[in-house]
N, C-alpha and C positions, 0 to 999 in steps of 0.2 A: 850764308855758308853752314856749312856743317860740314859735321864725320860719323855717321852713321855706322852699328855692331848691324849684322843679320845676324837674324834668329838664334840658326846654332854657335853662333862665337857669342848671343847673349847668353845664351841656354851655356857654354861652355864653359867663360869666366865669371857667371854666377856662381856653383859647380868651385871650378877654384876658389875663390875667393872664400866660400861658404869651406872650405877644408883649411885655408891659412887661418879665418879665425878674427877676421881683421881687413881694411881697406873700404876702402868708399870711391873702389875702381878701377878703371888705367887711362893709365897718360900712352900714349900716343905721340909721338914725338917722329921727325929728322936728325940727323946728322949727317954729318962729311964723311966719305968712307966710299969704297970698291970703289972696283973698274971704267963707275959711269959718273962717278961724284954722289951721291948719297944715299943714305940706308932707315929705315926702320929700325925704330926706338921705338921695342916695349916693354911693361912696366907694370906692374902694381902702386898702386897710391893712397897711399895713411898718409899723409900729408897734404892739403893743400898752398898754391900759390895766388899771392894777392893780385896775381900779372894771368892766372888758367884762366884758360876757356870755358866754360862746358856745355856736353852735350849728352844729350839723357835718350838712348835708342833701348830699347823693350826691358825698363827699371833701370839699364845698367849707365852710370856713370863713365863719359870719357873726357879724357882728362886731357887736355890741346894744349900748347904755350905759345903763343902770340906767333915766336920769327917759325910756327912748323907751320899753324894754318893755311901760309897764303901755296904747298907744296902738297898738302895733304885736303883744300876743301873741296868735297863731291865723294871722298873717300869714303868703301863698307868695308867695313870688314868680315872678314868675311871661319869657319871654323872648319874646314875638308877635312876628309875620306881619302880616298883612293891609294887603294887597295891597303897594305899598310903601313901605308904611311898615312898620319893626319900635321893637323894642325895650319895658323892662320894664313889666309889666306888675304896681302893689302888689292881691291880690283880700286886701281887710284885712275880718273878721268882725265889727271895730268900730267901721266909718263907718260916718255917722249920716245923715250926706249930705255934698257935695259939692258946687261951684260947677262953676258948664256952664264952665267951659275945661278942667277935669279935673287942674289943675294941683293944687289945698287939697279939704283936708277938715280933719271935724268929726264927734269921738264922743260 
């Protein structure tokens, strides 16, 4: 089981954490939300929890809670620029369907 970052995502996260001046990594999780059932949660982590699972990718720690890992196993988090837009893209092999707005998914 694993969750990874692309080179671009790791670089973006590393730069942002350096600007923040603190943090041990990023937390990736899921929550019930949206029209398809689940949505991604992404936040910087300053304090770890005992149950956290840690994956390291390109020198950046990706922290996942055990409940979310079932939905995120095999996911690669990428950071993409398309025209004037930029942001994180979740390449999740578990997704069976996503809503039209791209904000939620189901497995």
